[in-house]
C-alpha positions in Angstrom: 9.9 16.2 -9.1 7.9 18.3 -6.6 5.5 17.0 -4.1 2.2 18.4 -3.0 1.5 18.7 0.7 -0.3 15.6 1.8 0.7 13.3 -1.1 3.9 12.0 0.5 3.7 8.4 1.5 6.0 6.4 3.8 7.4 3.0 3.1 4.7 1.1 4.9 2.0 3.2 3.2 3.6 2.5 -0.1 3.6 -1.3 0.6 0.0 -1.1 1.7 -1.0 0.8 -1.4 0.9 -1.6 -3.7 -0.8 -4.5 -2.0 -4.3 -3.1 -2.2 -3.7 -2.6 -5.9 -2.3 -6.1 -6.4 -5.2 -7.7 -4.5 -7.7 -5.6 -6.5 -11.2 -6.4 -5.2 -10.0 -8.8 -2.5 -8.1 -6.3 -0.4 -9.2 -6.3 3.2 -7.2 -6.0 6.4 -6.1 -9.6 6.9 -5.5 -10.2 3.2 -3.3 -7.1 3.0 -1.4 -8.2 6.2 -0.8 -11.7 4.8 0.3 -10.5 1.4 2.8 -8.0 2.8 4.1 -10.7 5.2 4.5 -13.3 2.4 6.1 -10.9 0.0 8.5 -9.1 2.4 9.1 -11.8 5.1 8.1 -9.2 7.7 5.9 -10.0 10.7 3.1 -7.5 10.2 0.7 -6.5 12.9 -3.0 -6.3 11.9 -3.5 -3.2 14.0 -0.8 -1.4 12.0 -2.4 -2.5 8.7 -5.8 -1.2 9.8 -4.3 2.1 10.9 -2.4 2.6 7.6 -5.5 1.7 5.6 -7.5 4.3 7.6 -4.8 6.9 7.0 -4.7 6.1 3.3 -8.4 6.4 3.1 -8.4 9.8 4.9 -5.7 10.9 2.3 -8.0 9.8 -0.5 -5.6 7.1 -1.8 -7.9 4.2 -1.2 -11.7 3.9 -0.8 -13.5 1.2 1.1 -16.8 -0.7 0.9 -18.4 -3.2 3.2 -18.8 -6.8 2.1 -21.6 -9.1 3.1 -21.8 -10.7 6.5 -20.6 -14.2 6.8 -21.2 -17.0 9.3 -17.4 -17.7 9.5 -16.9 -14.2 10.8 -19.8 -14.4 13.3 -22.0 -12.2 11.1 -19.4 -9.4 10.9 -18.7 -7.8 7.5 -15.3 -7.3 5.9 -14.2 -3.8 4.8 -12.7 -4.1 1.3 -10.3 -1.4 0.0 -9.6 -0.3 -3.6 -6.9 2.0 -5.0 -8.2 5.4 -6.1 -6.9 7.5 -9.0 -5.1 9.7 -6.4 -3.6 6.5 -4.8 -2.2 5.4 -8.1 -0.8 8.8 -8.7 0.9 8.8 -5.3 2.4 5.4 -6.2 3.5 6.6 -9.6 5.2 9.6 -7.9 6.9 7.5 -5.2 8.2 4.8 -7.6 9.2 7.5 -10.1 11.3 9.2 -7.5 12.9 5.9 -6.4 13.8 5.1 -10.0 15.2 8.6 -10.6 17.5 8.2 -7.6 18.5 4.7 -8.5 19.3 5.7 -12.0 21.4 8.7 -10.7 23.9 6.3 -9.0 27.1 6.4 -11.1 27.7 3.2 -12.9 31.2 2.9 -11.5 29.6 2.5 -8.1 28.5 -1.0 -9.2 32.1 -2.2 -10.0 32.5 -4.4 -6.9 35.7 -6.2 -8.0 
């Protein structure tokens, strides 16, 4: 399975892409951070989430749109992210590679008696 330059994603990028997809139309920075933290048990930094989302958008794997301003946010708007076709393809490639490697482990490796 070959990779095209620029389509490689790291582990945190993969987690962020999966989370954006899972949250569907409700994926914004804090929601992505909270979802990753609750599912992985990791303490995730909001700045790291914003950076990875920007990087994924630059790669074309997510797209963003601005939500409406709310009083609870002091009139600031949320930036919502959605998975693109290219982002789904990058996830398919990454997960496919993981599955290929996992399935290549000889069965006798799992005999832990």
